N, C-alpha and C positions, 0 to 999 in steps of 0.2 A: 504494499500500500504506500502511496505517495504521502509524505509527511505533511501534516496541516501546519502551516506557519502560524496562523492565528485562529484559535477556536473561541467562540463566544457562547457561554452557557447562561441562559436565563433561568434561574431557579437552580441553586447550587446545593440542594438537599440530597436525599438518598439517590434519586434517579439521575439527576444531572450531574451530581458530584461523583457518582460511580463511573459514569462514562468518562469524565475528565481524568479520574484516577487510572482507569483502564488504559486509556490512550497514552497517558504519561508513562505508565509502567512499560508499555510497549515501545516507548521511545518514538512515538509517531505524531508528536505535537510539540511545537516550539514554545507557544505562548497561549495561556488560557486566561480569558477575561470573563469575570463573573458579573452578571447584572441581576438586580432584584429590587423588590419594594422596600425591604427593611435592611438597615446597615448591619445589624447584629449578626445575622447568618453569613452575610458576606464577609464580615471581619473574621469570623470563625473559620470559614472555608479558606480564607487566605492564610490564616495562622497555621492551619493543618496542612497546607501545601496543596489543597484541592484545586485552587486557582492561583495565578500569579498576580493578577490585578483586579481591582474593583473599579467599575464604571457606573456612573449615574446618569450618563448621557448617551443616548443611542447613536448620535452622530459620531461621537468619539469611539464608542464600542465597535461600531460596524466598519469604521475606517480601516480598510485592508483586510477585513475578515474573510476567511475562505469558507468557513463552515459555522453554522449557527444551530444550536440545539435549544429548543423551547421546552423546558422541563418544569415550568410553573403550573399550578392548578389550572385546569381547563377553563375555569370561569374567567381567567385573566386574558384569554387568548385574544379577544376582540380589542381590548385596550392595548395589548403589547403589539399586535399586528399593525394597528393604526400608528403607534409610535415608531415602529421600525420603518414603515413604508417609505417615508421621504429620504431615508439614508441608506437603503439597501441597494447594493451594487447588483447589476444584472448577472454577474459571475458567481455571486455568493450562493452556496448551497444551504438550504434551510430545511430542517426536519423538526418534528416534535415528538413528544413522549406521552401524549394524552391518552387516557383510558377510554375516551369516547372520540368519535370521529366526525359525526354530523356537525356539531357546533364548531369544531376546529376548522373543518373544510369551509363552512359558511364564512367564517372570519377570514380565511385565506382568500376566498373569492372576492369578499367585500373590500379588502385592503391591499392585497398583494397581487392584483391581476397582472401587472407588467412583469412579474417575476414567476409566474406559474410554472414555467419550464423547470425551475430549480427548487420548487417548494414541494417536498415529498413527505407526506404524513406517515407516521409510524407509531407503534405502541409496544414497548417492552413489557413482557409478562413477568415481571421480577419485583413486584412490590413487597413491602414488609410492613409490619405494624409500627416500626420505628421510623422516624423521619428526621430531617435536618442534616447539615453537613457532617455531624459527628457519626451518623449512620452510614455514610458513603463508604464503599469499599471497592477495590479494583476488580475483585472476582465476582461481583454481584450477578453478572450476566453469563457466567460460564455455564454452558449447557441449558440456558434458559431461552424460551421462545421470544422472538421479536416479530411482530406482524407488520409488514409493510402494506400500506393501503394507497397505492399510487393514484394520482389524478390522470385523466386522459391527456392533459396538457404537459405532463412531466416528460422531460427528455430522458432517453434511455441512459445517457451519461450520468445525469443526476441521480436516477434510481440506483445505478450501479455504484455510485460513490456512497450513497446512504447505506446501501447493503454492505459495502466494504467496511465502513466505519463500525456498524454493529457486529460484523463478523470478527473484526479485530478484538472487540470486547468479549468474544467467546460465545456469541448468541447463535441459536439455531433459527434460521430465517424461514418465514412463511409469508404468504401473500394472499390477500383477499380484498373484496370490495369494501368501501366504508360501510355500506348498508348491512352487509352480512356480518362485518365486525361488530357492529353495535347490537345486533340481534343475538349473536353468540355470547358476547360478554355480559349482556343483561342477565342471561340465564346462569352462567357459571361463575360470575365474579360480582356483579353489581347486586343481584338479588341476595347472595349469601352475606355480603357486607350489610345490606339493609336489614336483614333478619338478625344478625348479631347485634348491631346497634340497638334495634328495637327491643330485643329480649333483655339486654343489660339495662337499658333505660327503664323498662317496665319494672324490673326487679329492684333497681335503685330508687324508684319512686315509692316503694312500699314502706309502711311504717316499720316493718321488721327486716329492712334491707340488711342491716348489720348482721343479724342472725343468719339470714340466707346466705350471704357471701362467706360467712365463717364456716359453713358446711360444704360450700362448693369445692369440688376437687378437679382431677385432671380431665374428666369428661367435660365439665363446664369450661375449663381453661381452653381446651382444644376447640370446642364449638364456638367460643366467643373470642378467639385470638384476634380476629380481624376488627373487633370492636375497639381495639387499642390503636387503630389507624388514624391518619391525619383527618380531623373533622372537616376542615375547609375543603380539602381535596375531595373527600367523598360526598360532601354537600353538592359541589359542582358536578361531579360525575352523575349522581342521581338525578339532579335537575336537568342536566344536558341530555341524558338518555332516558328521560322519564316515560316516553311513549313505549319504547320496547320494554323498559323495566315494569311498567304497570301491567303489560300483557303477561309477563312472567309472574308477577305478583298475584294476578287473578288466577292463573293456573295453579299456583301454590295454595291459594285460598281454597280452591275447589278440592285439592288434595286434603287440606286440613279439615274441611267440612266432612269429607268421606271418612277420615280417620275419627273424627268426633262421633259420627254416626255408628262406627264400629265399636267404639268404646261404650257408647250409650247402650248398645245392644248386648254388650259383653261378648262380642264375637271374637273369641280368642283364636280360633283356627284361621280366620281370614286375616287378622292382625299378624299372626305368624307368617302367613304366606307373603304378605306385603313386606314384612321385615326381612324375610329370607330373600326375596327378589332384590330388595335394596341392598342388603349385605353383599350378595354375590356380585351385583353391578359395581358397587363401590370397591370391592376387593380386586375385581378384574381390572378396573381403571387404575387403582393404586399400584398394582403389580406392573402394569405397562408403563405408567408415568414415573414411578419411583422404583425401578428394579433393585433388588438386593445386591449389595456389593459382594462379590465372591470372597470367601474366606482367605485371609493372607494379603488382600490388596488394600 
């Protein structure tokens, strides 16, 4: 891969910071400039060596930039794209790391029309419940999926460059349309986060919340792990993908209504059948997605 002379990262937390560290570790970037809304995370990122410089001015940040990664919460995409637009060189490659694509692409078309050839949307499937620059690590993307969702206007060279950058980070590359992306991730990512946040919130609002949490063990920990995620980021994701998410939520509510009816009827055999089917489906998925490491490796 050709070295990036100047990389600009907007949002220097877990996602953006980990890209910066991975490229730095690979020796494939000369200079990393961090941009963000708040000075504190930028200062921490610089202190930790995630970035080399802090910029509060897009004209300055984009001057001579070869590659831009937009890794801030998706709710900021419209404002950031509008701020970048007057200063973005036609040669600069831009990609994002948003968990939703419809709103991101709408902002791209609205503000970055002259640069569409070089603005390639993407989504790394490598989140965690921890956030901020202290959570960033160079190996975050090793063996993790990154979905590229190219636009019809994207040049083959720009798509190839974005794929190249993610591949250097260790990612496994996939490609799908933005519409398919949002439908898929509403089911397997956005809905589970919504459910986890909702369960923890409901329990925390009870009068005996302290007692309930004192008896919660590993099952509760595992089911609710993602409820420790970045609230602003997940607010933006849920609102941005609300149409696909509501369809998935309605399907899940139907499943819950059926389970409730089975409980009301005391129908143990059918409950066991449902649990068995779910258990087998979950274990088959887990065995494929997270194969056991052979002994001695």
